[in-house]
C-alpha positions as CSV (number, residue, x, y, z in Angstrom):
1,M,57.9,72.3,207.2
2,N,56.7,69.4,205.0
3,T,57.6,71.5,202.0
4,R,61.0,72.2,203.4
5,Y,61.7,68.3,203.9
6,K,60.6,67.8,200.5
7,D,63.0,70.2,199.2
8,L,65.7,69.1,201.2
9,M,65.0,65.4,200.0
10,L,65.1,66.6,196.3
11,R,68.5,68.1,196.8
12,A,69.9,65.0,198.5
13,R,68.7,63.2,195.7
14,S,70.2,65.2,193.3
15,L,73.7,65.2,195.0
16,V,73.6,61.4,195.3
17,R,72.9,61.2,191.5
18,L,75.6,64.1,190.5
19,V,78.4,62.0,193.0
20,A,77.3,58.7,191.3
21,A,77.6,59.9,187.7
22,T,80.8,61.4,188.4
23,L,82.1,58.7,190.1
24,L,80.9,56.2,187.3
25,S,82.9,58.5,184.7
26,L,86.0,58.2,186.5
27,L,85.7,54.8,186.9
28,L,84.8,54.1,183.4
29,G,87.4,56.5,182.0
30,A,90.2,54.9,184.3
31,A,89.1,51.2,183.4
32,A,89.3,52.0,179.7
33,I,92.7,53.6,180.0
34,A,94.4,50.8,182.3
35,G,92.3,48.3,180.5
36,A,94.1,49.4,177.3
37,V,97.4,49.5,178.7
38,L,97.1,46.4,180.3
39,L,96.0,44.8,176.8
40,F,99.3,46.0,175.0
41,R,101.6,44.9,177.7
42,Q,100.2,41.6,178.1
43,G,98.7,40.6,174.9
44,L,100.2,42.5,171.9
45,L,103.6,43.4,173.2
46,P,104.7,39.6,174.2
47,L,103.4,39.2,170.5
48,I,105.5,41.8,168.9
49,D,108.6,40.4,171.1
50,A,108.0,36.7,169.6
51,A,107.5,37.8,166.1
52,F,110.4,40.4,165.1
53,Q,112.7,39.6,168.5
54,P,114.0,43.2,168.9
55,T,117.0,44.1,170.8
56,A,116.6,45.3,174.5
57,Q,116.7,49.1,174.0
58,W,114.3,48.6,171.0
59,L,111.8,46.6,173.0
60,S,111.8,49.5,175.9
61,A,110.9,52.0,173.0
62,I,108.2,50.0,171.3
63,R,106.8,49.4,175.1
64,R,106.5,53.1,176.0
65,V,105.5,54.1,172.5
66,G,102.8,51.1,172.6
67,I,101.5,52.1,176.4
68,L,101.2,55.7,175.3
69,V,99.2,54.9,172.0
70,A,96.8,52.4,174.0
71,A,96.2,55.0,176.6
72,L,95.5,57.8,174.2
73,S,93.0,55.8,172.1
74,A,91.1,54.7,175.0
75,Y,90.8,57.9,176.2
76,W,89.6,59.1,172.9
77,A,87.0,56.1,172.6
78,Y,85.9,56.9,176.0
79,V,85.2,60.4,175.2
80,R,83.5,59.7,172.0
81,W,81.5,57.0,173.2
82,H,80.6,57.7,176.7
83,E,80.7,61.8,176.8
84,K,79.5,61.8,173.1
85,R,81.6,64.4,172.0
86,A,84.9,65.2,170.3
87,A,88.2,64.8,172.0
88,V,89.3,68.5,171.5
89,E,91.8,68.2,174.5
90,L,93.9,65.8,172.0
91,R,94.2,68.5,169.2
92,V,98.1,69.0,168.3
93,M,99.0,72.7,168.8
94,P,102.7,72.8,168.0
95,L,103.5,76.5,168.8
96,R,101.5,76.6,172.1
97,T,103.2,73.2,172.8
98,V,106.6,74.4,172.5
99,L,105.8,77.4,174.5
100,G,104.6,75.3,177.3
101,A,107.6,73.5,177.0
102,M,109.7,76.4,177.0
103,S,107.8,78.1,180.0
104,G,108.0,74.8,182.1
105,A,111.7,74.6,181.8
106,G,111.9,78.4,182.5
107,L,109.9,78.3,185.7
108,V,112.2,75.7,187.2
109,A,115.4,76.6,185.9
110,L,115.2,80.2,187.4
111,P,115.3,79.0,190.9
112,I,117.5,76.6,190.4
113,A,120.0,78.8,189.1
114,V,119.5,81.0,192.0
115,L,120.2,78.1,194.1
116,F,123.5,77.5,192.3
117,A,124.5,81.0,192.4
118,L,123.8,81.2,196.3
119,G,125.7,77.9,196.7
120,V,123.1,76.0,198.0
121,Y,123.7,73.5,195.0
122,E,127.6,73.2,194.2
123,K,128.9,71.8,191.0
124,V,131.1,68.7,191.7
125,H,131.9,67.6,188.1
126,F,130.9,68.4,184.3
127,R,130.2,65.3,182.5
128,G,129.0,66.9,179.3
129,F,126.0,65.2,177.5
130,A,125.6,61.3,177.4
131,P,123.5,59.7,174.3
132,A,121.5,57.8,176.7
133,L,119.8,61.3,177.9
134,L,117.7,61.1,174.8
135,G,116.3,57.8,176.1
136,V,115.5,59.2,179.4
137,A,114.2,62.3,177.7
138,G,111.6,59.9,176.0
139,L,110.9,58.1,179.2
140,I,110.0,61.4,181.0
141,S,108.3,62.7,178.2
142,V,105.9,59.5,177.9
143,A,105.6,59.6,181.7
144,A,104.3,63.5,181.9
145,I,101.7,62.5,178.9
146,L,100.4,59.5,181.1
147,E,100.1,61.8,184.2
148,E,98.4,64.5,182.3
149,L,96.0,62.6,180.7
150,V,95.1,60.7,183.8
151,Y,95.0,63.7,186.2
152,R,94.0,66.9,184.1
153,C,92.2,65.4,180.9
154,L,90.2,62.8,182.7
155,L,90.2,63.5,186.8
156,F,90.2,67.3,186.6
157,R,87.7,67.6,183.7
158,V,85.2,65.3,185.1
159,L,85.5,66.7,188.4
160,E,85.1,70.1,186.8
161,R,82.0,69.3,185.0
162,A,80.5,68.1,188.4
163,T,81.7,70.7,191.0
164,G,83.2,73.6,188.9
165,T,86.6,74.6,188.3
166,I,87.8,75.8,191.9
167,V,87.0,72.4,193.7
168,A,87.9,70.4,190.8
169,L,91.4,72.2,191.1
170,A,91.7,71.4,194.8
171,I,90.7,68.1,195.0
172,Q,92.9,66.6,191.8
173,A,95.9,68.7,193.0
174,L,95.7,66.9,196.3
175,V,95.0,63.3,195.0
176,F,98.1,64.3,192.8
177,A,100.1,65.0,195.7
178,I,99.2,62.2,197.8
179,F,100.2,59.5,195.1
180,H,103.8,61.3,195.2
181,L,104.3,60.7,198.7
182,E,105.8,57.2,198.1
183,N,108.9,59.0,196.5
184,V,109.8,60.2,199.9
185,A,109.1,57.2,202.0
186,R,112.6,57.1,202.9
187,G,112.2,60.7,204.5
188,G,111.0,62.2,207.6
189,T,107.9,64.3,208.6
190,W,109.2,67.4,207.1
191,D,109.9,65.6,203.6
192,L,106.3,64.2,203.6
193,V,104.8,67.6,204.5
194,A,106.9,69.6,202.1
195,T,106.0,67.1,199.3
196,L,102.6,67.2,199.7
197,V,102.6,71.2,199.8
198,S,104.8,71.3,196.6
199,V,103.2,68.5,194.7
200,T,99.8,70.0,195.4
201,L,101.2,73.3,194.0
202,L,102.4,71.6,191.1
203,G,99.0,69.9,190.5
204,L,97.3,73.5,190.7
205,L,99.9,74.7,188.2
206,W,98.9,72.2,185.3
207,A,95.6,72.4,185.9
208,G,95.9,75.9,186.0
209,L,97.6,75.6,182.8
210,F,94.8,73.1,181.3
211,V,92.1,75.5,182.3
212,L,93.8,78.1,180.1
213,T,94.7,75.9,177.0
214,R,92.1,73.1,177.2
215,N,95.1,71.2,175.7
216,L,96.7,67.8,176.9
217,W,99.9,68.3,174.8
218,V,100.8,71.9,176.0
219,V,100.4,70.9,179.8
220,A,102.2,67.7,179.1
221,A,105.1,69.6,177.1
222,N,105.5,72.1,180.5
223,H,105.3,69.2,182.9
224,A,107.9,67.0,180.8
225,A,110.3,70.1,180.4
226,W,110.0,70.7,183.9
227,N,111.0,67.3,184.8
228,F,114.3,67.2,182.5
229,T,115.3,70.7,183.4
230,I,115.6,69.4,187.2
231,L,117.6,66.0,185.7
232,L,119.9,68.1,183.8
233,S,121.1,70.0,187.0
234,G,122.2,66.8,188.6
235,V,120.0,66.7,191.7
236,P,117.2,64.4,192.3
237,L,114.0,64.4,190.5
238,S,110.8,64.1,192.6
239,G,112.8,61.9,194.9
240,I,114.0,59.6,192.2
241,D,117.8,59.3,192.1
242,D,118.1,56.9,189.1
243,W,119.0,58.9,186.3
244,K,121.7,61.3,188.7
245,S,124.4,59.2,186.8
246,L,123.4,60.6,183.3
247,A,123.1,64.2,184.2
248,P,125.6,66.5,182.3
249,V,126.3,67.9,185.7
250,E,127.1,66.2,188.9
251,S,125.9,68.2,192.0
252,R,125.9,68.2,195.6
253,Y,123.7,70.0,198.4
254,V,125.3,72.7,200.6
255,G,122.5,73.8,202.7
256,P,119.1,73.1,204.7
257,D,116.5,70.9,203.3
258,W,113.9,73.7,203.3
259,L,116.2,75.3,201.0
260,T,117.8,72.5,199.0
261,G,114.5,70.3,198.9
262,G,116.1,67.5,200.7
263,V,115.2,64.3,199.2
264,F,112.6,65.1,196.9
265,G,114.9,67.6,195.1
266,P,114.2,71.4,194.1
267,E,110.5,70.8,193.8
268,N,110.5,70.7,197.8
269,S,112.9,73.9,198.0
270,S,111.0,76.9,199.3
271,L,112.2,79.0,196.6
272,V,110.9,76.8,193.8
273,M,107.5,76.3,195.7
274,L,107.4,80.2,195.9
275,S,107.7,80.3,192.1
276,V,105.2,78.0,191.3
277,A,102.8,79.5,193.8
278,T,103.3,82.8,192.0
279,A,102.7,81.1,188.6
280,V,99.4,79.5,190.0
281,L,98.3,82.9,191.3
282,V,99.2,84.4,187.8
283,M,97.2,81.8,185.8
284,L,94.1,81.9,188.1
285,R,93.8,85.6,187.9
286,S,94.3,85.2,184.0
287,A,91.6,82.2,184.1
288,V,89.1,84.7,185.9
289,R,89.6,87.7,183.5
290,S,89.3,85.4,180.3
291,G,86.1,83.7,181.8
292,A,87.8,80.1,181.6
293,L,86.3,79.1,185.0
294,V,83.6,76.5,185.0
295,A,80.7,77.6,187.6
296,A,79.5,75.0,190.1
297,P,76.2,73.3,188.8
298,K,73.2,74.9,190.5
């Protein structure tokens, strides 16, 4: 009995140390990224504005690029000095990145096209492509890169090291979904539940792609292309209507929320969720076959 008790105590202490080390790594990484972004926004950006007095459009572009560079630099430094390794996930892989973007656009474009064909989405007017879409594309790209940096490169990867791939996939996907619930605050219970399910699936999708590629740019390109494709269709993007007026197509819903996606947009459509769930299963199967999964530590 005494031996069993000692064994249990050793396991408990080992678990506590693992949890503490994981939380410390996450806190250090998050603090490094958030601190670098804050330093740029509150320190360097005002100096640039005062010294060069750029137009509002240029200042906005400088802000986005500066935030991105600050976040990436902080992550690189965190990996280099805290984890003591090369940040291989930041390597630029042009061909794979292009393929990632194409697959992201195609994965959501297909079910959206079916929804238009069924009359669930209906074109009201074709506006054409506005030059302002380029700025929106840049904003969407920066947002996608930052989200993938935080959720997949930092949160998922640190959790994976502590718990193994499968548990890490589930935890980061759920956290990713919870932080998107505010986008449907004006919706009802169905919108909240559907968003929790759909964004959890998307968290699994992008983390699964990260498992297969171990590359930030491939996953971010997939994420950004997914978002931009939704924007181009003229329906809400993750519950955000701000850019609908810039979409080349003005669209409207003609159908129930479970099919249209409701206030959150296509991502909450059962057809899109089925498409994403299928892609997740295919990627997980591929990850198992290729030996890309990391086992939980013993």
